[in-house]
Biopython code that builds the backbone (N, CA, C, O; Angstrom):
import numpy as np
from Bio.PDB.StructureBuilder import StructureBuilder

atoms = [
    (1, "MET", "N", (-8.442, 1.788, 13.760)),
    (1, "MET", "CA", (-8.501, 1.270, 15.110)),
    (1, "MET", "C", (-7.631, 2.130, 16.023)),
    (1, "MET", "O", (-6.564, 2.605, 15.635)),
    (2, "SER", "N", (-8.110, 2.311, 17.221)),
    (2, "SER", "CA", (-7.339, 3.015, 18.239)),
    (2, "SER", "C", (-7.651, 2.387, 19.586)),
    (2, "SER", "O", (-8.448, 1.453, 19.678)),
    (3, "ASP", "N", (-7.025, 2.898, 20.615)),
    (3, "ASP", "CA", (-7.345, 2.366, 21.932)),
    (3, "ASP", "C", (-8.223, 3.356, 22.688)),
    (3, "ASP", "O", (-8.302, 4.532, 22.332)),
    (4, "LEU", "N", (-8.865, 2.876, 23.710)),
    (4, "LEU", "CA", (-9.851, 3.654, 24.456)),
    (4, "LEU", "C", (-9.224, 4.829, 25.204)),
    (4, "LEU", "O", (-9.935, 5.766, 25.566)),
    (5, "SER", "N", (-7.924, 4.804, 25.444)),
    (5, "SER", "CA", (-7.279, 5.898, 26.171)),
    (5, "SER", "C", (-7.258, 7.194, 25.360)),
    (5, "SER", "O", (-7.071, 8.268, 25.932)),
    (6, "GLN", "N", (-7.443, 7.116, 24.053)),
    (6, "GLN", "CA", (-7.437, 8.292, 23.192)),
    (6, "GLN", "C", (-8.833, 8.875, 22.982)),
    (6, "GLN", "O", (-8.997, 9.838, 22.232)),
    (7, "ALA", "N", (-9.831, 8.301, 23.637)),
    (7, "ALA", "CA", (-11.223, 8.704, 23.440)),
    (7, "ALA", "C", (-11.514, 10.063, 24.077)),
    (7, "ALA", "O", (-10.887, 10.459, 25.059)),
    (8, "LYS", "N", (-12.471, 10.754, 23.495)),
    (8, "LYS", "CA", (-12.963, 12.037, 24.005)),
    (8, "LYS", "C", (-14.376, 11.846, 24.540)),
    (8, "LYS", "O", (-15.074, 10.910, 24.149)),
    (9, "VAL", "N", (-14.790, 12.728, 25.429)),
    (9, "VAL", "CA", (-16.139, 12.665, 25.995)),
    (9, "VAL", "C", (-17.161, 12.775, 24.863)),
    (9, "VAL", "O", (-17.068, 13.657, 24.010)),
    (10, "GLY", "N", (-18.131, 11.872, 24.872)),
    (10, "GLY", "CA", (-19.169, 11.838, 23.856)),
    (10, "GLY", "C", (-18.927, 10.812, 22.761)),
    (10, "GLY", "O", (-19.842, 10.501, 21.999)),
    (11, "ASP", "N", (-17.717, 10.281, 22.669)),
    (11, "ASP", "CA", (-17.395, 9.276, 21.653)),
    (11, "ASP", "C", (-18.027, 7.932, 22.004)),
    (11, "ASP", "O", (-18.181, 7.593, 23.177)),
    (12, "THR", "N", (-18.387, 7.181, 20.984)),
    (12, "THR", "CA", (-18.917, 5.829, 21.149)),
    (12, "THR", "C", (-18.073, 4.889, 20.300)),
    (12, "THR", "O", (-17.764, 5.189, 19.147)),
    (13, "PHE", "N", (-17.704, 3.754, 20.875)),
    (13, "PHE", "CA", (-16.830, 2.798, 20.217)),
    (13, "PHE", "C", (-17.385, 1.395, 20.333)),
    (13, "PHE", "O", (-18.212, 1.103, 21.197)),
    (14, "THR", "N", (-16.907, 0.517, 19.435)),
    (14, "THR", "CA", (-17.153, -0.906, 19.524)),
    (14, "THR", "C", (-15.828, -1.572, 19.872)),
    (14, "THR", "O", (-14.829, -1.378, 19.180)),
    (15, "VAL", "N", (-15.823, -2.344, 20.925)),
    (15, "VAL", "CA", (-14.597, -3.015, 21.371)),
    (15, "VAL", "C", (-14.218, -4.100, 20.371)),
    (15, "VAL", "O", (-15.049, -4.933, 20.007)),
    (16, "GLN", "N", (-12.966, -4.090, 19.927)),
    (16, "GLN", "CA", (-12.452, -5.108, 19.008)),
    (16, "GLN", "C", (-11.662, -6.180, 19.738)),
    (16, "GLN", "O", (-11.741, -7.362, 19.403)),
    (17, "ASN", "N", (-10.887, -5.749, 20.757)),
    (17, "ASN", "CA", (-10.008, -6.681, 21.440)),
    (17, "ASN", "C", (-9.533, -6.059, 22.748)),
    (17, "ASN", "O", (-9.477, -4.836, 22.878)),
    (18, "VAL", "N", (-9.195, -6.900, 23.707)),
    (18, "VAL", "CA", (-8.519, -6.473, 24.929)),
    (18, "VAL", "C", (-7.138, -7.100, 24.878)),
    (18, "VAL", "O", (-7.003, -8.324, 24.908)),
    (19, "THR", "N", (-6.101, -6.254, 24.800)),
    (19, "THR", "CA", (-4.738, -6.753, 24.626)),
    (19, "THR", "C", (-4.086, -7.089, 25.955)),
    (19, "THR", "O", (-4.460, -6.559, 27.002)),
    (20, "GLY", "N", (-3.112, -7.971, 25.895)),
    (20, "GLY", "CA", (-2.326, -8.328, 27.073)),
    (20, "GLY", "C", (-2.827, -9.587, 27.751)),
    (20, "GLY", "O", (-3.972, -10.005, 27.582)),
    (21, "ASP", "N", (-1.933, -10.174, 28.521)),
    (21, "ASP", "CA", (-2.261, -11.372, 29.292)),
    (21, "ASP", "C", (-2.089, -11.136, 30.781)),
    (21, "ASP", "O", (-2.069, -12.084, 31.566)),
    (22, "ASP", "N", (-1.963, -9.871, 31.175)),
    (22, "ASP", "CA", (-1.738, -9.554, 32.586)),
    (22, "ASP", "C", (-3.061, -9.485, 33.346)),
    (22, "ASP", "O", (-4.132, -9.660, 32.764)),
    (23, "ALA", "N", (-2.977, -9.233, 34.628)),
    (23, "ALA", "CA", (-4.159, -9.193, 35.485)),
    (23, "ALA", "C", (-5.113, -8.069, 35.098)),
    (23, "ALA", "O", (-6.325, -8.210, 35.256)),
    (24, "VAL", "N", (-4.590, -6.967, 34.599)),
    (24, "VAL", "CA", (-5.440, -5.830, 34.217)),
    (24, "VAL", "C", (-6.351, -6.209, 33.057)),
    (24, "VAL", "O", (-7.555, -5.960, 33.117)),
    (25, "SER", "N", (-5.805, -6.803, 32.010)),
    (25, "SER", "CA", (-6.634, -7.165, 30.859)),
    (25, "SER", "C", (-7.655, -8.236, 31.209)),
    (25, "SER", "O", (-8.779, -8.204, 30.708)),
    (26, "VAL", "N", (-7.285, -9.173, 32.051)),
    (26, "VAL", "CA", (-8.233, -10.201, 32.498)),
    (26, "VAL", "C", (-9.358, -9.551, 33.297)),
    (26, "VAL", "O", (-10.525, -9.896, 33.111)),
    (27, "ARG", "N", (-9.024, -8.622, 34.178)),
    (27, "ARG", "CA", (-10.023, -7.945, 35.001)),
    (27, "ARG", "C", (-10.965, -7.098, 34.138)),
    (27, "ARG", "O", (-12.164, -7.044, 34.411)),
    (28, "LEU", "N", (-10.443, -6.442, 33.111)),
    (28, "LEU", "CA", (-11.296, -5.670, 32.204)),
    (28, "LEU", "C", (-12.329, -6.566, 31.539)),
    (28, "LEU", "O", (-13.492, -6.183, 31.405)),
    (29, "MET", "N", (-11.915, -7.749, 31.125)),
    (29, "MET", "CA", (-12.860, -8.679, 30.497)),
    (29, "MET", "C", (-13.865, -9.208, 31.508)),
    (29, "MET", "O", (-15.021, -9.446, 31.158)),
    (30, "GLU", "N", (-13.448, -9.398, 32.750)),
    (30, "GLU", "CA", (-14.378, -9.827, 33.793)),
    (30, "GLU", "C", (-15.431, -8.754, 34.076)),
    (30, "GLU", "O", (-16.555, -9.076, 34.461)),
    (31, "MET", "N", (-15.073, -7.486, 33.887)),
    (31, "MET", "CA", (-16.010, -6.376, 34.116)),
    (31, "MET", "C", (-16.934, -6.156, 32.926)),
    (31, "MET", "O", (-17.773, -5.257, 32.964)),
    (32, "GLY", "N", (-16.800, -6.953, 31.876)),
    (32, "GLY", "CA", (-17.732, -6.879, 30.760)),
    (32, "GLY", "C", (-17.201, -6.227, 29.510)),
    (32, "GLY", "O", (-17.940, -6.078, 28.537)),
    (33, "ILE", "N", (-15.931, -5.828, 29.504)),
    (33, "ILE", "CA", (-15.349, -5.224, 28.309)),
    (33, "ILE", "C", (-14.838, -6.358, 27.434)),
    (33, "ILE", "O", (-13.703, -6.815, 27.575)),
    (34, "THR", "N", (-15.704, -6.800, 26.525)),
    (34, "THR", "CA", (-15.403, -7.923, 25.652)),
    (34, "THR", "C", (-15.611, -7.511, 24.195)),
    (34, "THR", "O", (-16.334, -6.549, 23.934)),
    (35, "PRO", "N", (-15.000, -8.209, 23.244)),
    (35, "PRO", "CA", (-15.160, -7.854, 21.831)),
    (35, "PRO", "C", (-16.630, -7.808, 21.403)),
    (35, "PRO", "O", (-17.433, -8.669, 21.761)),
    (36, "GLY", "N", (-16.948, -6.770, 20.622)),
    (36, "GLY", "CA", (-18.297, -6.608, 20.084)),
    (36, "GLY", "C", (-19.204, -5.723, 20.914)),
    (36, "GLY", "O", (-20.298, -5.381, 20.464)),
    (37, "ILE", "N", (-18.790, -5.343, 22.107)),
    (37, "ILE", "CA", (-19.620, -4.526, 22.996)),
    (37, "ILE", "C", (-19.421, -3.046, 22.686)),
    (37, "ILE", "O", (-18.308, -2.607, 22.395)),
    (38, "GLU", "N", (-20.501, -2.290, 22.749)),
    (38, "GLU", "CA", (-20.433, -0.843, 22.523)),
    (38, "GLU", "C", (-20.108, -0.116, 23.826)),
    (38, "GLU", "O", (-20.692, -0.402, 24.871)),
    (39, "VAL", "N", (-19.172, 0.825, 23.749)),
    (39, "VAL", "CA", (-18.712, 1.599, 24.896)),
    (39, "VAL", "C", (-18.887, 3.079, 24.589)),
    (39, "VAL", "O", (-18.495, 3.541, 23.518)),
    (40, "SER", "N", (-19.474, 3.828, 25.525)),
    (40, "SER", "CA", (-19.618, 5.277, 25.376)),
    (40, "SER", "C", (-18.796, 5.979, 26.447)),
    (40, "SER", "O", (-18.815, 5.581, 27.611)),
    (41, "VAL", "N", (-18.074, 7.024, 26.051)),
    (41, "VAL", "CA", (-17.294, 7.807, 27.008)),
    (41, "VAL", "C", (-18.208, 8.890, 27.565)),
    (41, "VAL", "O", (-18.688, 9.752, 26.829)),
    (42, "ILE", "N", (-18.444, 8.836, 28.882)),
    (42, "ILE", "CA", (-19.407, 9.713, 29.547)),
    (42, "ILE", "C", (-18.731, 10.942, 30.147)),
    (42, "ILE", "O", (-19.267, 12.048, 30.071)),
    (43, "GLY", "N", (-17.567, 10.751, 30.737)),
    (43, "GLY", "CA", (-16.913, 11.865, 31.403)),
    (43, "GLY", "C", (-15.427, 11.636, 31.566)),
    (43, "GLY", "O", (-14.890, 10.576, 31.245)),
    (44, "CYS", "N", (-14.782, 12.672, 32.080)),
    (44, "CYS", "CA", (-13.344, 12.631, 32.284)),
    (44, "CYS", "C", (-13.025, 13.506, 33.488)),
    (44, "CYS", "O", (-13.610, 14.576, 33.652)),
    (45, "ALA", "N", (-12.102, 13.058, 34.328)),
    (45, "ALA", "CA", (-11.690, 13.839, 35.489)),
    (45, "ALA", "C", (-11.007, 15.129, 35.019)),
    (45, "ALA", "O", (-10.526, 15.196, 33.888)),
    (46, "PRO", "N", (-10.962, 16.148, 35.876)),
    (46, "PRO", "CA", (-10.386, 17.444, 35.477)),
    (46, "PRO", "C", (-8.958, 17.365, 34.920)),
    (46, "PRO", "O", (-8.614, 18.142, 34.029)),
    (47, "LEU", "N", (-8.144, 16.473, 35.406)),
    (47, "LEU", "CA", (-6.777, 16.358, 34.901)),
    (47, "LEU", "C", (-6.638, 15.284, 33.819)),
    (47, "LEU", "O", (-5.526, 14.966, 33.399)),
    (48, "GLY", "N", (-7.773, 14.721, 33.366)),
    (48, "GLY", "CA", (-7.761, 13.774, 32.257)),
    (48, "GLY", "C", (-7.672, 12.310, 32.625)),
    (48, "GLY", "O", (-7.704, 11.451, 31.745)),
    (49, "ASP", "N", (-7.560, 12.009, 33.897)),
    (49, "ASP", "CA", (-7.424, 10.615, 34.308)),
    (49, "ASP", "C", (-8.107, 10.446, 35.653)),
    (49, "ASP", "O", (-7.718, 11.144, 36.590)),
    (50, "PRO", "N", (-9.074, 9.592, 35.822)),
    (50, "PRO", "CA", (-9.566, 8.540, 34.938)),
    (50, "PRO", "C", (-10.654, 9.047, 33.995)),
    (50, "PRO", "O", (-11.086, 10.197, 34.063)),
    (51, "ILE", "N", (-11.081, 8.131, 33.104)),
    (51, "ILE", "CA", (-12.221, 8.411, 32.238)),
    (51, "ILE", "C", (-13.394, 7.557, 32.717)),
    (51, "ILE", "O", (-13.208, 6.484, 33.292)),
    (52, "GLU", "N", (-14.602, 8.056, 32.469)),
    (52, "GLU", "CA", (-15.810, 7.318, 32.846)),
    (52, "GLU", "C", (-16.480, 6.830, 31.578)),
    (52, "GLU", "O", (-16.734, 7.609, 30.660)),
    (53, "ILE", "N", (-16.769, 5.525, 31.528)),
    (53, "ILE", "CA", (-17.423, 4.942, 30.364)),
    (53, "ILE", "C", (-18.740, 4.304, 30.782)),
    (53, "ILE", "O", (-18.947, 3.963, 31.947)),
    (54, "GLU", "N", (-19.616, 4.152, 29.810)),
    (54, "GLU", "CA", (-20.858, 3.411, 30.027)),
    (54, "GLU", "C", (-20.797, 2.165, 29.165)),
    (54, "GLU", "O", (-20.549, 2.230, 27.961)),
    (55, "ILE", "N", (-21.030, 1.024, 29.809)),
    (55, "ILE", "CA", (-20.957, -0.265, 29.135)),
    (55, "ILE", "C", (-21.983, -1.207, 29.755)),
    (55, "ILE", "O", (-22.072, -1.311, 30.979)),
    (56, "ARG", "N", (-22.742, -1.879, 28.931)),
    (56, "ARG", "CA", (-23.734, -2.863, 29.392)),
    (56, "ARG", "C", (-24.686, -2.295, 30.445)),
    (56, "ARG", "O", (-25.125, -3.021, 31.338)),
    (57, "GLY", "N", (-25.007, -1.002, 30.346)),
    (57, "GLY", "CA", (-25.978, -0.397, 31.251)),
    (57, "GLY", "C", (-25.427, 0.095, 32.570)),
    (57, "GLY", "O", (-26.201, 0.521, 33.428)),
    (58, "TYR", "N", (-24.125, 0.055, 32.767)),
    (58, "TYR", "CA", (-23.554, 0.610, 33.993)),
    (58, "TYR", "C", (-22.345, 1.475, 33.651)),
    (58, "TYR", "O", (-21.801, 1.404, 32.549)),
    (59, "ARG", "N", (-21.941, 2.288, 34.615)),
    (59, "ARG", "CA", (-20.809, 3.189, 34.415)),
    (59, "ARG", "C", (-19.584, 2.660, 35.134)),
    (59, "ARG", "O", (-19.671, 2.066, 36.209)),
    (60, "LEU", "N", (-18.443, 2.893, 34.512)),
    (60, "LEU", "CA", (-17.182, 2.358, 34.999)),
    (60, "LEU", "C", (-16.095, 3.410, 34.790)),
    (60, "LEU", "O", (-16.030, 4.031, 33.729)),
    (61, "SER", "N", (-15.252, 3.611, 35.784)),
    (61, "SER", "CA", (-14.112, 4.517, 35.648)),
    (61, "SER", "C", (-12.850, 3.697, 35.422)),
    (61, "SER", "O", (-12.587, 2.717, 36.118)),
    (62, "LEU", "N", (-12.078, 4.126, 34.428)),
    (62, "LEU", "CA", (-10.833, 3.441, 34.079)),
    (62, "LEU", "C", (-9.681, 4.433, 34.035)),
    (62, "LEU", "O", (-9.842, 5.558, 33.563)),
    (63, "ARG", "N", (-8.535, 4.021, 34.521)),
    (63, "ARG", "CA", (-7.326, 4.817, 34.330)),
    (63, "ARG", "C", (-6.965, 4.774, 32.848)),
    (63, "ARG", "O", (-7.317, 3.827, 32.146)),
    (64, "ARG", "N", (-6.269, 5.791, 32.381)),
    (64, "ARG", "CA", (-5.861, 5.815, 30.971)),
    (64, "ARG", "C", (-4.955, 4.629, 30.634)),
    (64, "ARG", "O", (-5.020, 4.103, 29.523)),
    (65, "THR", "N", (-4.124, 4.207, 31.568)),
    (65, "THR", "CA", (-3.250, 3.048, 31.308)),
    (65, "THR", "C", (-4.056, 1.774, 31.127)),
    (65, "THR", "O", (-3.686, 0.914, 30.327)),
    (66, "GLU", "N", (-5.159, 1.641, 31.866)),
    (66, "GLU", "CA", (-6.045, 0.487, 31.702)),
    (66, "GLU", "C", (-6.803, 0.575, 30.390)),
    (66, "GLU", "O", (-6.957, -0.425, 29.688)),
    (67, "ALA", "N", (-7.279, 1.779, 30.055)),
    (67, "ALA", "CA", (-8.021, 1.984, 28.819)),
    (67, "ALA", "C", (-7.165, 1.725, 27.582)),
    (67, "ALA", "O", (-7.696, 1.397, 26.521)),
    (68, "ALA", "N", (-5.841, 1.871, 27.708)),
    (68, "ALA", "CA", (-4.937, 1.621, 26.576)),
    (68, "ALA", "C", (-4.938, 0.151, 26.172)),
    (68, "ALA", "O", (-4.509, -0.175, 25.065)),
    (69, "CYS", "N", (-5.404, -0.736, 27.030)),
    (69, "CYS", "CA", (-5.475, -2.167, 26.700)),
    (69, "CYS", "C", (-6.686, -2.511, 25.838)),
    (69, "CYS", "O", (-6.778, -3.621, 25.315)),
    (70, "VAL", "N", (-7.619, -1.566, 25.687)),
    (70, "VAL", "CA", (-8.871, -1.818, 24.958)),
    (70, "VAL", "C", (-8.763, -1.253, 23.546)),
    (70, "VAL", "O", (-8.765, -0.036, 23.360)),
    (71, "VAL", "N", (-8.670, -2.129, 22.556)),
    (71, "VAL", "CA", (-8.613, -1.735, 21.155)),
    (71, "VAL", "C", (-10.040, -1.630, 20.640)),
    (71, "VAL", "O", (-10.846, -2.542, 20.827)),
    (72, "CYS", "N", (-10.353, -0.484, 19.975)),
    (72, "CYS", "CA", (-11.732, -0.289, 19.546)),
    (72, "CYS", "C", (-11.813, 0.474, 18.221)),
    (72, "CYS", "O", (-10.850, 1.100, 17.778)),
    (73, "ASP", "N", (-12.990, 0.399, 17.609)),
    (73, "ASP", "CA", (-13.317, 1.129, 16.387)),
    (73, "ASP", "C", (-14.476, 2.064, 16.694)),
    (73, "ASP", "O", (-15.312, 1.751, 17.542)),
    (74, "PRO", "N", (-14.543, 3.217, 16.013)),
    (74, "PRO", "CA", (-15.708, 4.090, 16.190)),
    (74, "PRO", "C", (-16.997, 3.370, 15.814)),
    (74, "PRO", "O", (-17.035, 2.625, 14.835)),
    (75, "ALA", "N", (-18.048, 3.593, 16.590)),
    (75, "ALA", "CA", (-19.329, 2.917, 16.333)),
    (75, "ALA", "C", (-20.144, 3.649, 15.295)),
    (75, "ALA", "O", (-21.247, 3.218, 14.960)),
]
sb = StructureBuilder()
sb.init_structure("model")
sb.init_model(0)
sb.init_chain("A")
sb.init_seg("    ")
for serial, (resi, resn, name, xyz) in enumerate(atoms, 1):
    if name == "N":
        sb.init_residue(resn, " ", resi, " ")
    sb.init_atom(name, np.array(xyz, "f"), 0.0, 1.0, " ", f" {name:<3s}", serial, name[0])
structure = sb.get_structure()
């Protein structure tokens, strides 16, 4: 298991958990990042932050600090 902040472009993961009880983790779950969902890393900004993921048929950009809250396994 690792977190989404360590992902490389082209990787696909299955979300295991969203950690934390703060507003960021709640907002991630509201955006559809929930356990059991498959996430694909589509792109990355030139300096490495943010990353672009595809989830549930739409694309979403996340800061690396936000992505660190998403625990996942390779799909």
